[in-house]
MDTraj code that builds the backbone (N, CA, C; nanometers):
import mdtraj as md
import numpy as np

residues = "UNK UNK UNK UNK UNK UNK UNK UNK UNK UNK UNK UNK UNK UNK UNK UNK UNK UNK UNK UNK UNK UNK UNK UNK UNK UNK UNK UNK UNK UNK UNK UNK UNK UNK UNK UNK UNK UNK UNK UNK UNK UNK UNK UNK UNK UNK UNK UNK UNK UNK UNK UNK UNK UNK UNK UNK UNK UNK UNK UNK UNK UNK UNK UNK UNK UNK UNK UNK UNK UNK UNK UNK UNK UNK UNK UNK UNK UNK UNK UNK UNK UNK UNK UNK UNK UNK UNK UNK UNK UNK UNK UNK UNK UNK UNK UNK UNK UNK UNK UNK UNK UNK UNK UNK UNK UNK UNK UNK UNK UNK UNK UNK UNK UNK UNK UNK UNK UNK UNK UNK UNK UNK UNK UNK UNK UNK UNK UNK UNK UNK UNK UNK UNK UNK UNK UNK UNK UNK UNK UNK UNK UNK UNK UNK UNK UNK UNK UNK UNK UNK UNK UNK UNK UNK UNK UNK UNK UNK UNK UNK UNK UNK UNK UNK UNK UNK UNK UNK UNK UNK UNK UNK UNK UNK UNK UNK UNK UNK UNK UNK UNK UNK UNK UNK UNK UNK UNK UNK UNK UNK UNK UNK UNK UNK".split()
xyz = np.array([
    [22.0411, -13.9856, -9.0794],
    [22.0270, -13.9839, -9.1872],
    [21.8941, -13.9443, -9.2451],
    [21.8537, -13.8708, -9.3420],
    [21.7368, -13.8568, -9.3853],
    [21.7006, -13.9830, -9.5026],
    [21.5938, -14.0315, -9.5008],
    [21.5149, -14.1238, -9.5910],
    [21.5484, -14.0723, -9.7157],
    [21.5704, -14.1809, -9.8178],
    [21.5736, -14.1341, -9.9740],
    [21.4882, -14.2007, -10.0532],
    [21.4689, -14.1542, -10.1513],
    [21.3557, -14.1906, -10.2243],
    [21.3764, -14.3493, -10.2761],
    [21.2725, -14.4068, -10.3060],
    [21.2766, -14.5222, -10.3902],
    [21.3421, -14.5104, -10.5211],
    [21.3859, -14.6111, -10.5753],
    [21.4154, -14.5971, -10.7063],
    [21.2927, -14.6856, -10.8005],
    [21.2529, -14.6477, -10.9270],
    [21.1509, -14.6853, -10.9994],
    [21.1983, -14.7498, -11.1257],
    [21.1369, -14.8580, -11.1629],
    [21.1701, -14.9381, -11.3149],
    [21.0304, -14.9187, -11.3696],
    [21.0339, -14.8193, -11.4510],
    [20.9058, -14.8561, -11.5534],
    [20.9214, -14.8950, -11.6605],
    [20.9060, -14.9987, -11.7197],
    [20.8877, -15.0829, -11.8459],
    [20.7276, -15.0786, -11.8597],
    [20.7024, -15.0064, -12.0119],
    [20.5539, -15.0018, -12.0564],
    [20.4940, -14.9455, -11.9371],
    [20.3670, -15.0175, -11.9106],
    [20.2766, -14.9829, -11.8244],
    [20.3198, -15.0757, -11.6514],
    [20.4170, -15.1369, -11.6520],
    [20.4553, -15.1953, -11.5473],
    [20.5285, -15.1227, -11.4553],
    [20.5006, -15.0566, -11.3266],
    [20.5995, -14.9989, -11.2580],
    [20.6648, -15.0514, -11.1408],
    [20.7849, -15.0776, -11.1209],
    [20.8417, -15.1787, -10.9788],
    [20.8964, -15.0688, -10.9138],
    [20.8610, -15.0358, -10.7701],
    [20.9439, -14.9952, -10.7091],
    [21.0715, -15.0787, -10.6064],
    [21.1906, -15.0272, -10.6022],
    [21.3162, -15.0783, -10.5324],
    [21.3368, -14.9839, -10.4617],
    [21.4014, -15.0833, -10.3524],
    [21.4885, -14.9788, -10.2188],
    [21.5766, -14.8996, -10.3161],
    [21.5818, -14.7716, -10.1915],
    [21.7084, -14.6621, -10.2743],
    [21.8395, -14.7361, -10.2685],
    [21.9086, -14.7395, -10.3835],
    [21.9889, -14.7739, -10.4020],
    [22.0394, -14.8778, -10.4638],
    [21.9164, -14.9536, -10.5167],
    [21.8902, -15.0549, -10.5568],
    [21.9726, -15.0711, -10.7170],
    [22.0796, -15.1792, -10.7031],
    [22.1105, -15.1980, -10.8332],
    [22.1025, -15.3577, -10.8836],
    [22.0409, -15.3841, -11.0086],
    [21.9987, -15.4867, -11.0646],
    [22.1176, -15.5389, -11.1857],
    [22.1879, -15.6294, -11.1416],
    [22.2699, -15.6393, -11.2745],
    [22.2397, -15.7500, -11.3631],
    [22.2190, -15.7851, -11.4687],
    [22.2104, -15.8693, -11.5558],
    [22.3133, -15.9379, -11.6085],
    [22.3623, -16.0496, -11.5366],
    [22.5017, -16.1201, -11.5943],
    [22.4835, -16.2222, -11.6516],
    [22.5523, -16.2601, -11.7624],
    [22.4980, -16.3834, -11.8429],
    [22.6476, -16.4317, -11.9156],
    [22.6857, -16.5615, -11.8354],
    [22.8036, -16.5975, -11.9036],
    [22.9168, -16.5161, -11.8852],
    [22.9071, -16.4877, -11.7672],
    [23.0048, -16.3728, -11.7129],
    [23.0348, -16.2428, -11.7868],
    [22.9237, -16.1886, -11.8705],
    [22.9379, -16.0721, -11.9407],
    [22.8071, -16.0008, -11.8654],
    [22.8237, -15.8710, -11.8993],
    [22.6893, -15.7638, -11.8135],
    [22.6143, -15.7729, -11.9182],
    [22.4977, -15.8495, -11.9248],
    [22.3686, -15.8135, -12.0283],
    [22.3065, -15.6917, -12.0296],
    [22.3105, -15.6224, -12.1617],
    [22.2190, -15.4949, -12.1756],
    [22.0904, -15.5485, -12.2366],
    [21.9823, -15.4540, -12.1535],
    [21.8302, -15.4678, -12.1636],
    [21.7846, -15.3719, -12.2884],
    [21.7057, -15.4058, -12.3295],
    [21.6528, -15.3523, -12.4718],
    [21.5448, -15.2743, -12.4220],
    [21.6043, -15.1338, -12.4056],
    [21.4691, -15.0525, -12.3595],
    [21.3406, -15.0068, -12.4595],
    [21.3725, -15.0454, -12.5995],
    [21.2639, -15.0124, -12.6728],
    [21.1367, -15.1618, -12.6718],
    [21.1733, -15.2648, -12.5929],
    [21.1232, -15.3768, -12.6261],
    [20.9838, -15.3497, -12.5907],
    [20.9044, -15.2829, -12.4675],
    [20.7861, -15.2359, -12.4283],
    [20.7040, -15.1500, -12.5391],
    [20.7885, -15.1059, -12.6456],
    [20.7481, -14.9721, -12.7263],
    [20.6946, -15.0343, -12.8535],
    [20.5519, -15.0067, -12.8989],
    [20.5073, -15.0643, -12.9982],
    [20.5668, -14.9687, -13.1357],
    [20.5678, -15.0601, -13.2268],
    [20.6070, -15.0002, -13.3490],
    [20.5371, -15.0027, -13.4387],
    [20.5147, -14.8869, -13.5597],
    [20.4501, -14.8833, -13.6570],
    [20.4124, -15.0002, -13.7422],
    [20.5464, -15.0425, -13.7657],
    [20.5594, -15.1443, -13.8827],
    [20.5225, -15.2589, -13.8466],
    [20.5562, -15.2883, -13.6986],
    [20.5220, -15.4309, -13.6538],
    [20.3883, -15.4360, -13.6123],
    [20.3366, -15.3434, -13.5468],
    [20.1960, -15.3450, -13.4958],
    [20.1226, -15.2013, -13.4847],
    [20.0948, -15.2173, -13.6209],
    [20.0196, -15.0397, -13.6279],
    [19.8942, -14.9656, -13.5181],
    [19.8328, -15.1120, -13.4811],
    [19.7150, -15.0736, -13.4091],
    [19.7680, -15.0437, -13.2748],
    [19.8689, -15.1198, -13.1858],
    [19.9233, -15.0905, -13.0989],
    [20.0137, -14.9921, -13.0652],
    [20.0694, -14.9428, -13.2134],
    [20.1316, -14.8103, -13.1952],
    [20.0378, -14.6961, -13.1863],
    [19.9550, -14.6884, -13.2498],
    [19.8299, -14.5744, -13.2238],
    [19.7622, -14.5894, -13.0764],
    [19.7687, -14.7144, -13.0515],
    [19.6859, -14.7083, -12.8976],
    [19.7924, -14.6362, -12.7964],
    [19.9084, -14.6656, -12.8176],
    [20.0140, -14.5994, -12.7393],
    [19.9959, -14.4692, -12.7696],
    [19.9821, -14.3952, -12.8988],
    [19.9963, -14.2650, -12.9075],
    [19.8622, -14.1961, -12.8451],
    [19.7627, -14.2921, -12.8391],
    [19.6511, -14.2198, -12.7851],
    [19.6575, -14.2161, -12.6417],
    [19.6952, -14.2909, -12.6040],
    [19.7243, -14.3298, -12.4249],
    [19.7726, -14.1726, -12.4062],
    [19.8839, -14.1523, -12.4557],
    [19.9530, -14.0046, -12.4382],
    [19.8873, -13.9145, -12.4230],
    [19.8040, -13.8934, -12.5413],
    [19.7065, -13.7923, -12.6032],
    [19.6409, -13.7588, -12.5278],
    [19.5137, -13.8705, -12.4771],
    [19.4307, -13.8572, -12.3785],
    [19.4552, -13.8524, -12.2562],
    [19.5749, -13.8778, -12.2134],
    [19.6537, -13.8604, -12.0453],
    [19.6130, -13.9909, -11.9593],
    [19.6122, -14.0983, -12.0172],
    [19.5506, -14.2349, -11.9193],
    [19.6536, -14.2493, -11.8096],
    [19.5911, -14.2643, -11.7261],
    [19.6989, -14.3006, -11.6051],
    [19.8399, -14.2226, -11.5530],
    [19.9490, -14.2450, -11.5706],
    [20.0511, -14.1853, -11.5473],
    [20.0976, -14.0769, -11.6317],
    [20.0249, -14.0951, -11.7437],
    [20.0535, -13.9792, -11.8444],
    [19.9717, -13.8690, -11.8238],
    [19.8713, -13.8650, -11.7485],
    [19.8118, -13.7469, -11.7368],
    [19.8295, -13.6295, -11.6761],
    [19.9683, -13.6066, -11.6277],
    [20.0314, -13.4931, -11.6048],
    [19.9024, -13.4019, -11.4831],
    [19.8572, -13.4933, -11.4172],
    [19.7722, -13.4240, -11.2855],
    [19.8630, -13.4226, -11.1824],
    [19.9315, -13.5386, -11.0996],
    [20.0110, -13.5406, -11.0040],
    [20.1474, -13.4893, -11.0071],
    [20.2141, -13.3953, -11.0756],
    [20.3349, -13.3816, -11.1078],
    [20.4513, -13.3938, -10.9935],
    [20.5550, -13.4526, -11.0100],
    [20.6388, -13.4014, -10.9169],
    [20.7539, -13.3300, -10.9642],
    [20.8016, -13.2393, -10.8747],
    [20.9426, -13.1436, -10.9357],
    [20.8811, -13.0018, -10.9358],
    [20.9213, -12.9353, -11.0392],
    [20.8851, -12.7912, -11.0674],
    [20.7929, -12.8014, -11.1992],
    [20.6860, -12.6979, -11.1107],
    [20.5423, -12.7203, -11.2516],
    [20.5799, -12.6601, -11.3577],
    [20.5530, -12.6895, -11.4631],
    [20.5995, -12.6325, -11.6086],
    [20.4408, -12.5976, -11.6916],
    [20.3373, -12.6377, -11.6020],
    [20.2194, -12.6102, -11.6606],
    [20.1268, -12.5391, -11.5574],
    [20.0839, -12.4124, -11.5948],
    [19.9702, -12.3564, -11.5200],
    [19.9206, -12.2277, -11.6078],
    [19.8228, -12.1969, -11.5708],
    [19.7626, -12.0835, -11.6522],
    [19.8369, -11.9851, -11.6362],
    [19.8715, -11.8910, -11.7492],
    [19.9635, -11.7909, -11.7180],
    [20.1197, -11.7594, -11.7227],
    [20.1604, -11.9420, -11.7678],
    [20.3018, -11.9235, -11.7789],
    [20.3666, -11.8673, -11.8940],
    [20.3103, -11.8687, -11.9922],
    [20.3210, -11.8089, -12.1011],
    [20.3681, -11.6279, -12.1020],
    [20.2637, -11.6132, -12.0164],
    [20.2321, -11.4457, -12.0447],
    [20.3610, -11.4231, -11.9346],
    [20.3472, -11.4916, -11.8244],
    [20.4482, -11.4791, -11.7107],
    [20.5958, -11.4581, -11.7779],
    [20.6563, -11.5248, -11.8670],
    [20.7670, -11.5824, -11.9225],
    [20.7911, -11.4651, -11.9989],
    [20.6877, -11.4277, -12.0736],
    [20.7148, -11.3147, -12.1970],
    [20.7195, -11.1603, -12.1252],
    [20.6550, -11.1491, -11.9889],
    [20.7033, -11.0255, -11.9466],
    [20.8217, -11.0201, -11.8937],
    [20.8546, -11.1361, -11.7927],
    [20.9793, -11.1212, -11.7512],
    [21.1060, -11.1073, -11.8596],
    [21.0672, -11.1803, -12.0039],
    [21.1741, -11.1548, -12.0822],
    [21.1901, -10.9746, -12.1298],
    [21.0721, -10.9554, -12.1614],
    [21.0395, -10.7832, -12.2432],
    [21.0923, -10.7071, -12.1459],
    [21.0563, -10.7026, -11.9838],
    [21.0758, -10.6235, -11.8900],
    [21.2544, -10.6143, -11.8472],
    [21.3250, -10.7144, -11.9114],
    [21.4605, -10.7619, -11.8714],
    [21.5304, -10.6040, -11.8832],
    [21.6262, -10.5602, -11.7844],
    [21.6762, -10.4267, -11.7872],
    [21.7729, -10.4024, -11.9128],
    [21.8518, -10.5441, -11.9847],
    [21.9334, -10.5362, -12.0270],
    [21.9159, -10.5291, -12.1875],
    [21.7760, -10.5592, -12.2145],
    [21.6629, -10.5526, -12.3120],
    [21.6260, -10.3964, -12.3176],
    [21.5625, -10.3722, -12.2516],
    [21.5298, -10.2346, -12.2425],
    [21.6558, -10.1317, -12.2341],
    [21.7539, -10.1535, -12.2014],
    [21.9059, -10.0583, -12.2483],
    [21.9016, -10.0702, -12.3814],
    [21.8850, -10.1818, -12.4551],
    [21.9459, -10.1971, -12.5697],
    [21.8251, -10.1101, -12.6762],
    [21.7218, -10.1229, -12.6207],
    [21.6022, -10.0894, -12.6994],
    [21.6075, -9.9146, -12.7192],
    [21.6842, -9.8950, -12.5914],
    [21.6885, -9.7113, -12.5810],
    [21.8053, -9.6937, -12.6507],
    [21.8838, -9.7662, -12.6651],
    [22.0386, -9.7183, -12.7374],
    [22.0147, -9.7600, -12.8938],
    [21.9396, -9.8545, -12.9334],
    [21.8711, -9.8450, -13.1131],
    [21.8044, -9.7042, -13.0875],
    [21.6875, -9.6693, -13.0183],
    [21.6073, -9.5218, -13.0660],
    [21.7387, -9.4255, -13.0541],
    [21.8099, -9.4207, -12.9718],
    [21.9030, -9.2918, -13.0063],
    [21.9886, -9.3108, -13.1205],
    [22.0043, -9.4259, -13.1364],
    [22.1131, -9.4696, -13.2522],
    [22.0024, -9.3986, -13.4059],
    [21.9095, -9.4620, -13.4113],
    [21.7985, -9.4275, -13.5038],
    [21.7566, -9.2659, -13.5279],
    [21.7734, -9.1884, -13.4110],
    [21.7435, -9.0478, -13.4108],
    [21.8984, -8.9859, -13.4408],
    [21.9847, -9.0087, -13.4236],
    [22.1388, -8.9768, -13.4977],
    [22.1283, -9.0019, -13.6400],
    [22.0782, -9.0909, -13.6668],
    [22.0648, -9.1240, -13.8698],
    [21.9750, -9.0222, -13.9088],
    [21.8449, -9.0060, -13.8322],
    [21.7324, -8.9170, -13.8862],
    [21.7954, -8.7428, -13.8705],
    [21.9074, -8.7670, -13.7665],
    [21.9127, -8.5895, -13.7483],
    [22.0244, -8.5582, -13.8495],
    [22.1351, -8.6541, -13.9021],
    [22.1954, -8.6653, -14.0178],
    [22.1408, -8.6296, -14.1506],
    [22.0141, -8.6952, -14.1695],
    [21.9541, -8.7164, -14.2797],
    [21.8454, -8.5614, -14.2766],
    [21.8616, -8.4904, -14.1676],
    [21.7871, -8.3436, -14.1712],
    [21.6256, -8.3634, -14.1325],
    [21.5920, -8.4899, -14.0675],
    [21.4923, -8.5298, -14.0464],
    [21.4308, -8.4339, -13.9198],
    [21.5045, -8.4584, -13.8379],
    [21.5329, -8.3652, -13.7256],
    [21.6289, -8.2438, -13.7040],
    [21.5893, -8.1311, -13.6792],
    [21.7054, -7.9963, -13.7063],
    [21.7290, -7.9339, -13.5959],
    [21.8430, -7.9127, -13.5488],
    [21.8833, -7.8603, -13.3945],
    [21.8457, -7.7123, -13.4183],
    [21.8198, -7.6081, -13.5030],
    [21.7788, -7.5141, -13.5577],
    [21.5930, -7.4843, -13.4852],
    [21.5451, -7.6027, -13.5067],
    [21.3870, -7.6009, -13.5126],
    [21.3566, -7.5661, -13.3227],
    [21.2830, -7.4553, -13.3268],
    [21.2393, -7.3953, -13.1753],
    [21.2061, -7.5356, -13.1126],
    [21.1023, -7.6223, -13.1557],
    [21.0492, -7.7427, -13.0830],
    [21.1225, -7.8454, -13.0920],
    [21.2484, -7.8711, -13.0959],
    [21.3657, -7.9495, -13.1421],
    [21.3282, -8.0488, -13.0392],
    [21.3521, -8.0102, -12.8925],
    [21.3660, -8.0957, -12.7687],
    [21.2184, -8.1998, -12.7606],
    [21.1225, -8.1376, -12.8106],
    [20.9915, -8.1826, -12.7886],
    [20.9645, -8.3042, -12.8798],
    [21.0229, -8.2406, -13.0076],
    [20.9919, -8.3343, -13.1440],
    [21.0969, -8.4637, -13.1357],
    [21.2226, -8.4243, -13.0496],
    [21.2749, -8.5243, -13.0712],
    [21.2574, -8.6306, -12.9676],
    [21.1710, -8.5783, -12.8379],
    [21.1323, -8.6917, -12.7358],
    [21.0409, -8.7406, -12.7620],
    [20.9450, -8.6869, -12.8600],
    [20.8042, -8.7760, -12.9223],
    [20.8591, -8.8934, -13.0093],
    [20.9648, -8.8335, -13.1201],
    [21.0189, -8.9241, -13.1856],
    [21.0964, -9.0416, -13.1193],
    [21.1448, -9.0125, -13.0478],
    [21.2690, -9.1340, -12.9503],
    [21.0888, -9.1978, -12.8952],
    [21.0328, -9.1631, -12.8490],
    [20.9156, -9.2553, -12.7676],
    [20.8478, -9.3370, -12.8444],
    [20.8290, -9.2607, -12.9826],
    [20.7558, -9.3493, -13.0861],
    [20.8540, -9.4838, -13.1378],
    [20.9834, -9.4332, -13.1480],
    [21.0749, -9.5429, -13.1850],
    [21.0712, -9.6699, -13.0894],
    [21.1128, -9.6425, -12.9595],
    [21.1004, -9.7251, -12.8279],
    [20.9488, -9.8256, -12.8486],
    [20.8565, -9.7268, -12.8691],
    [20.7520, -9.8199, -12.8448],
    [20.7349, -9.9022, -12.9786],
    [20.7835, -9.8689, -13.0955],
    [20.7788, -9.9750, -13.2072],
    [20.8804, -10.0869, -13.1523],
    [21.0088, -10.0515, -13.1129],
    [21.0691, -10.1731, -13.0799],
    [21.0651, -10.2324, -13.0028],
    [20.9567, -10.1942, -12.8956],
    [20.9089, -10.3152, -12.7760],
    [20.7927, -10.3569, -12.8448],
    [20.7110, -10.3265, -12.8943],
    [20.6224, -10.4126, -12.9944],
    [20.7172, -10.5030, -13.0751],
    [20.8174, -10.4904, -13.1451],
    [20.8788, -10.5938, -13.2097],
    [20.9489, -10.6980, -13.1181],
    [20.9960, -10.6569, -12.9709],
    [21.0631, -10.7358, -12.9139],
    [20.9441, -10.8184, -12.8824],
    [20.8270, -10.7676, -12.8227],
    [20.7144, -10.8468, -12.7750],
    [20.6682, -10.9672, -12.8976],
    [20.6243, -10.9156, -12.9994],
    [20.6106, -11.0100, -13.0897],
    [20.7434, -11.1348, -13.0920],
    [20.8706, -11.0834, -13.1334],
    [20.9665, -11.2041, -13.1404],
    [20.9794, -11.2687, -13.0187],
    [20.9321, -11.2361, -12.8850],
    [20.9550, -11.3077, -12.7709],
    [20.8456, -11.3980, -12.7717],
    [20.7321, -11.3616, -12.8083],
    [20.5758, -11.4233, -12.8273],
    [20.6315, -11.5798, -12.8979],
    [20.6889, -11.5477, -13.0143],
    [20.7014, -11.6244, -13.1093],
    [20.8413, -11.7343, -13.0615],
    [20.9152, -11.6941, -12.9536],
    [21.0068, -11.7792, -12.9083],
    [20.9755, -11.8673, -12.7991],
    [20.8892, -11.8578, -12.6911],
    [20.8549, -11.8895, -12.5931],
    [20.7342, -12.0063, -12.6083],
    [20.7836, -12.1355, -12.5514],
    [20.7173, -12.2497, -12.6197],
    [20.5521, -12.2299, -12.5208],
    [20.4458, -12.2540, -12.5885],
    [20.3146, -12.2539, -12.5167],
    [20.2905, -12.3721, -12.4489],
    [20.3161, -12.3540, -12.3161],
    [20.2687, -12.4668, -12.2140],
    [20.1298, -12.4392, -12.1439],
    [20.0640, -12.3883, -12.2595],
    [19.9008, -12.3605, -12.1869],
    [19.8444, -12.4979, -12.1865],
    [19.8827, -12.5902, -12.2906],
    [19.8093, -12.7265, -12.3136],
    [19.8620, -12.8435, -12.2554],
    [19.8005, -12.9368, -12.1593],
    [19.8398, -13.0377, -12.1442],
    [19.8685, -13.1249, -12.2431],
    [19.7649, -13.1221, -12.3512],
    [19.7900, -13.2239, -12.4798],
    [19.9306, -13.1725, -12.5251],
    [19.9762, -13.0729, -12.5355],
    [20.1283, -13.0300, -12.5924],
    [20.1960, -13.0894, -12.5026],
    [20.2103, -13.0497, -12.3754],
    [20.3078, -13.1546, -12.2709],
    [20.3341, -13.2907, -12.2928],
    [20.2090, -13.3659, -12.2967],
    [20.1742, -13.5097, -12.3134],
    [20.2576, -13.5099, -12.4261],
    [20.2164, -13.4817, -12.5733],
    [20.3047, -13.4928, -12.6755],
    [20.4254, -13.4708, -12.6917],
    [20.4741, -13.3567, -12.6554],
    [20.6406, -13.3354, -12.6089],
    [20.6836, -13.4453, -12.5531],
    [20.6126, -13.4603, -12.4401],
    [20.6785, -13.5919, -12.3936],
    [20.6959, -13.7037, -12.4405],
    [20.5972, -13.7435, -12.5155],
    [20.5991, -13.8959, -12.5742],
    [20.7005, -13.8792, -12.6938],
    [20.7203, -13.7537, -12.7711],
    [20.8223, -13.7375, -12.8701],
    [20.9656, -13.7433, -12.7935],
    [20.9711, -13.6771, -12.6906],
    [21.0887, -13.6986, -12.6564],
    [21.1818, -13.8226, -12.5891],
    [21.0446, -13.8840, -12.5576],
    [21.0995, -14.0195, -12.4893],
    [21.1167, -14.1145, -12.5642],
    [21.0412, -14.0877, -12.6866],
    [21.0482, -14.1776, -12.8339],
    [21.2146, -14.1594, -12.8826],
    [21.2209, -14.0182, -12.8884],
    [21.3489, -13.9833, -12.9596],
    [21.4962, -14.0572, -12.9085],
    [21.4490, -14.0130, -12.7501],
    [21.5833, -14.0448, -12.6922],
    [21.6198, -14.2081, -12.6336],
    [21.5153, -14.2807, -12.6249],
    [21.5034, -14.4006, -12.5908],
    [21.5523, -14.4832, -12.7214],
    [21.5108, -14.4406, -12.8380],
    [21.5568, -14.5115, -12.9602],
    [21.6933, -14.4560, -13.0059],
    [21.7387, -14.3500, -12.9732],
    [21.8634, -14.3001, -13.0084],
    [21.9367, -14.3655, -12.9494],
    [21.9169, -14.4092, -12.7996],
    [22.0184, -14.4773, -12.6892],
    [22.0103, -14.6207, -12.7379],
    [21.8887, -14.6721, -12.7625],
    [21.8981, -14.8163, -12.8126],
    [21.9974, -14.8480, -12.9389],
    [21.9814, -14.7420, -13.0200],
    [22.0674, -14.7557, -13.1401],
    [22.2290, -14.7409, -13.1130],
    [22.2957, -14.7043, -12.9974],
    [22.3748, -14.7200, -12.9807],
    [22.4605, -14.5699, -12.9892],
    [22.3542, -14.4934, -12.9538],
    [22.4224, -14.3332, -12.9864],
    [22.4829, -14.2859, -12.8310],
    [22.4783, -14.3732, -12.7210],
    [22.5689, -14.3824, -12.6190],
    [22.7271, -14.3690, -12.6296],
    [22.8013, -14.3383, -12.5605],
    [22.9476, -14.3702, -12.5538],
    [23.0362, -14.4167, -12.4463],
    [23.0552, -14.5709, -12.4168],
    [23.0942, -14.6305, -12.3088],
    [23.2345, -14.5651, -12.3124],
    [23.3025, -14.5306, -12.1679],
    [23.4213, -14.5276, -12.1730],
    [23.5179, -14.6136, -12.2046],
    [23.4692, -14.7573, -12.1984],
    [23.5866, -14.8617, -12.2266],
    [23.5728, -14.9201, -12.3847],
    [23.5148, -14.7940, -12.4478],
    [23.5211, -14.8443, -12.6057],
    [23.6396, -14.7773, -12.6704],
    [23.7151, -14.8489, -12.7551],
    [23.8182, -14.8171, -12.8142],
    [23.8103, -14.6773, -12.8852],
    [23.7012, -14.6639, -12.9313],
    [23.6854, -14.5285, -13.0257],
    [23.6753, -14.4213, -12.8933],
    [23.6059, -14.4243, -12.8032],
    [23.5993, -14.3011, -12.7271],
    [23.7468, -14.2753, -12.6557],
    [23.7969, -14.3830, -12.6214],
    [23.9483, -14.3906, -12.5603],
    [24.0172, -14.2851, -12.6413],
    [24.0221, -14.3258, -12.7681],
    [24.1209, -14.2376, -12.8540],
    [24.0731, -14.1115, -12.8838],
    [23.9230, -14.0817, -12.8533],
    [23.9116, -13.9273, -12.8646],
    [23.9104, -13.8762, -12.7435],
    [23.9289, -13.9591, -12.6256],
    [23.9663, -13.8811, -12.5161],
    [24.1249, -13.8350, -12.5052],
    [24.2046, -13.9381, -12.5664],
    [24.3261, -13.9295, -12.5690],
    [24.4020, -13.8215, -12.6381],
    [24.3052, -13.7850, -12.7520],
    [24.3851, -13.6651, -12.8445],
    [24.3270, -13.5425, -12.7766],
    [24.2833, -13.5284, -12.6634],
    [24.2367, -13.4330, -12.6071],
    [24.3638, -13.3462, -12.5155],
    [24.4080, -13.2450, -12.5433],
    [24.4958, -13.1742, -12.4836],
    [24.4855, -13.1705, -12.3214],
])
top = md.Topology()
chain = top.add_chain()
for i, resn in enumerate(residues, 1):
    res = top.add_residue(resn, chain, resSeq=i)
    for name in ("N", "CA", "C"):
        top.add_atom(name, md.element.get_by_symbol(name[0]), res)
traj = md.Trajectory(xyz[None], top)
C-alpha cells in the first residue's frame, strides 16, 4: 500500500502536520463544536494595521505566500497567456466558424452587387475578399481571446487573487453559506426534488 501524504492544519502563520487520515473532533457537552475559521484573519475595523500587514505579506510573498515552490499543476510561467491564446485561436471549431462567417458575408456582398458573377476576375476577387474577411475575423477573435484570458504573468497578481479568494470563501463559509444535510431547510429542498 503506497504511503499517503500527511494532512495539514493551517491556522494563520501556524502550520501543523498530522498523520494521514487524522480527524480532530471538537466535542463539548456532547455536541460537535465548530471552529471559527476567520479567527486568525485580521479585520480592518478591529485592527487596521494588522489587516494591512496581512495584505502586505500576501502581496510581497513572504513565507508560504511566495508562490516559489508550488505543489500541483503550475499556472504561472512565462508564456502561459500566449500559449493559451494560441490554443484557443487555432481551435479547428473556431477556424471553421470564421470560414463559415466569411462565406456568409461573401453571399451578402454578392446579393448587394459588390461581387458580380459576370466579372472575368470573379474567382480571384472572391478569393481575395474572402481572405480579407477571414483576416479581419481572425483579428477580432484574437482581440476577444486576449481580453478573456486571465494574465498569469505576474506573481503579484496570483498572490492577490489567492488572498481575495481565500478571504471571500472563508468569510462566506464562516457566515453560514454552507448547507449541512441535517438542516431542516436543506432536507425540505432535497425532498422537493423529483
